[in-house]
C-alpha positions in Angstrom: 52.3 109.4 111.3 48.7 108.3 111.1 47.0 110.4 113.7 47.2 113.9 115.1 49.5 114.0 118.1 49.4 116.5 121.0 52.2 117.1 123.6 52.7 119.4 126.5 56.3 120.4 126.7 58.0 121.3 130.0 58.9 123.6 131.6 56.4 126.3 130.4 53.7 123.9 129.2 54.0 124.7 125.5 51.5 122.9 123.3 53.0 121.1 120.4 50.9 119.4 117.7 52.1 117.0 115.0 49.8 115.8 112.2 50.0 113.7 109.0 50.6 115.5 105.8 47.5 116.9 104.2 45.4 117.3 107.3 43.5 120.6 107.0 44.5 123.3 109.5 40.9 123.7 110.5 40.8 120.1 111.6 44.0 120.5 113.7 42.6 123.6 115.3 39.3 121.8 116.1 41.3 118.9 117.6 43.2 121.3 119.9 40.1 123.0 121.0 38.4 119.7 121.8 41.5 118.7 123.9 41.5 121.9 125.9 40.4 120.2 129.2 43.2 117.7 128.8 45.7 120.5 128.0 44.6 122.4 131.1 44.8 119.4 133.3 48.3 118.5 132.1 49.5 122.0 132.5 48.2 122.0 136.1 50.0 118.7 136.7 53.2 120.2 135.3 53.0 123.2 137.6 52.2 121.0 140.6 54.7 118.3 140.0 57.5 120.4 138.6 60.7 120.2 140.5 62.2 123.3 142.0 65.0 124.4 139.7 68.6 123.4 140.4 70.7 126.4 141.5 74.3 125.5 140.7 75.8 128.8 142.0 78.0 128.6 145.1 75.7 128.1 148.0 72.8 126.9 145.9 71.1 123.5 145.9 70.7 120.8 143.3 68.7 117.6 143.1 70.5 114.2 143.0 68.4 111.0 142.9 65.4 112.6 144.5 67.3 114.4 147.3 69.1 117.7 147.7 72.8 118.5 147.6 74.3 121.8 148.7 76.5 123.2 145.9 80.0 124.3 146.7 82.4 125.9 144.1 86.1 125.4 144.0 88.1 127.8 141.8 90.7 126.7 139.3 91.9 123.2 138.5 90.4 120.7 136.1 86.7 121.2 135.5 84.9 118.4 137.4 82.1 117.7 139.7 81.7 115.2 142.5 79.7 114.4 145.6 81.1 114.5 149.1 78.5 113.7 151.8 75.5 116.0 151.0 77.6 118.4 149.0 77.9 118.7 145.2 81.4 120.1 144.6 82.0 121.8 141.3 85.5 122.8 140.3 86.4 125.0 137.3 87.9 128.2 136.2 84.7 129.9 135.1 80.9 129.3 134.7 81.4 127.6 131.3 83.9 125.1 132.7 81.6 124.4 135.6 78.6 123.8 133.2 80.7 121.3 131.3 81.6 119.6 134.6 78.0 119.4 135.6 77.0 117.9 132.3 79.8 115.2 132.6 78.8 114.5 136.2 75.1 113.9 135.3 76.0 111.6 132.4 78.4 109.6 134.6 75.8 109.3 137.3 73.0 108.1 135.1 75.3 105.6 133.4 76.6 104.3 136.7 73.1 103.7 138.1 71.4 102.5 134.9 74.0 100.0 133.8 73.1 97.4 136.5 69.4 98.1 136.0 69.7 97.4 132.2 71.7 94.2 132.8 69.1 92.9 135.3 66.0 93.8 133.4 67.2 92.4 130.1 67.4 89.0 131.7 64.1 89.3 133.6 62.1 90.7 130.7 63.6 88.3 128.1 64.3 91.1 125.7 67.4 91.6 123.5 70.4 93.3 125.0 70.6 96.9 123.6 73.0 97.3 120.8 74.1 100.6 122.3 73.2 102.8 125.3 73.6 106.5 125.0 73.3 109.3 127.5 72.5 112.9 126.7 70.5 115.9 127.7 67.1 115.9 125.9 64.6 118.7 126.0 61.3 116.8 125.6 62.0 113.0 126.2 63.1 111.0 129.2 64.3 108.2 126.9 64.1 106.8 123.4 64.6 103.5 121.7 65.5 102.9 118.0 63.7 99.6 117.4 65.5 99.1 114.1 69.1 99.6 115.4 68.5 98.4 119.0 70.0 101.5 120.5 68.6 103.1 123.7 69.1 106.7 124.8 68.5 108.0 128.4 68.1 111.6 129.4 70.9 112.7 131.8 68.3 114.9 133.7 67.0 111.7 135.2 69.7 112.1 137.8 67.3 114.6 139.5 64.6 111.9 140.2 64.5 108.9 142.5 66.1 105.8 141.1 62.6 104.2 140.8 61.8 106.8 138.1 64.9 106.0 136.1 64.1 102.3 136.5 60.7 102.9 134.9 62.4 104.6 131.9 64.8 101.7 131.6 62.0 99.1 131.6 60.0 101.3 129.1 62.8 101.5 126.6 63.8 97.8 126.9 60.1 96.9 126.2 60.4 98.8 122.9 63.2 96.4 121.9 60.4 93.8 121.7 57.4 96.0 120.8 58.0 99.0 118.6 54.7 100.7 119.4 52.7 101.3 122.6 50.2 98.5 121.9 48.7 96.0 124.4 51.7 93.7 124.1 54.0 96.6 125.1 52.1 97.7 128.1 51.5 94.1 129.3 55.3 93.6 129.3 55.9 96.9 131.2 53.2 96.0 133.7 54.5 92.5 134.3 57.9 94.0 135.1 56.7 97.0 137.1 53.1 96.7 138.5 53.5 100.2 139.9 54.6 101.7 136.5 51.8 104.3 136.5 52.9 105.8 139.8 56.5 105.7 138.7 55.7 107.5 135.5 53.8 110.3 137.4 57.1 111.3 139.1 58.5 112.4 135.8 56.0 115.0 134.9 54.8 115.3 131.3 57.9 114.7 129.2 57.4 112.1 126.4 58.8 108.6 126.7 
């Protein structure tokens, strides 16, 4: 790391700072103070753009691809979750089983929708095909790309947002297969693929990509 890095972490807007080894604490504190207007603005954006929390209890509501599903519990049987019309049905013997079912459902959905996007954009962007695509819940990132191994990871929470937001993350991570950093070449590739990438990015709040 060559520079001090500042992030605002959802959902509470926690401030996290990373700095190169040897940077004096006073310089870090001064940097944070100087960035206070940016911090306040990003926290306001987070509060304003934050999605209402999913409520997975029976009778609650949960987001799926930008819309809402009514949640219905079914007792017993194998722990699983599926969509029927505008209902998200969650089966399981207890809360723990239903949580596992929800996690599997989200992973399956993001994989189902992202696979054709990945196949399409690899060809359009002229980037290498990912060596591996992984799906998991991440606290602070919507996606990541290991430029060295060629592996991409997508956050399963993307299932809550419109597909256009997922598509932006897919394009972003594929661009990293060609450009490891966020330099001009990287953003030129992203913009050529998605001219509206800035607006798509705004839908995702302030997680890091």
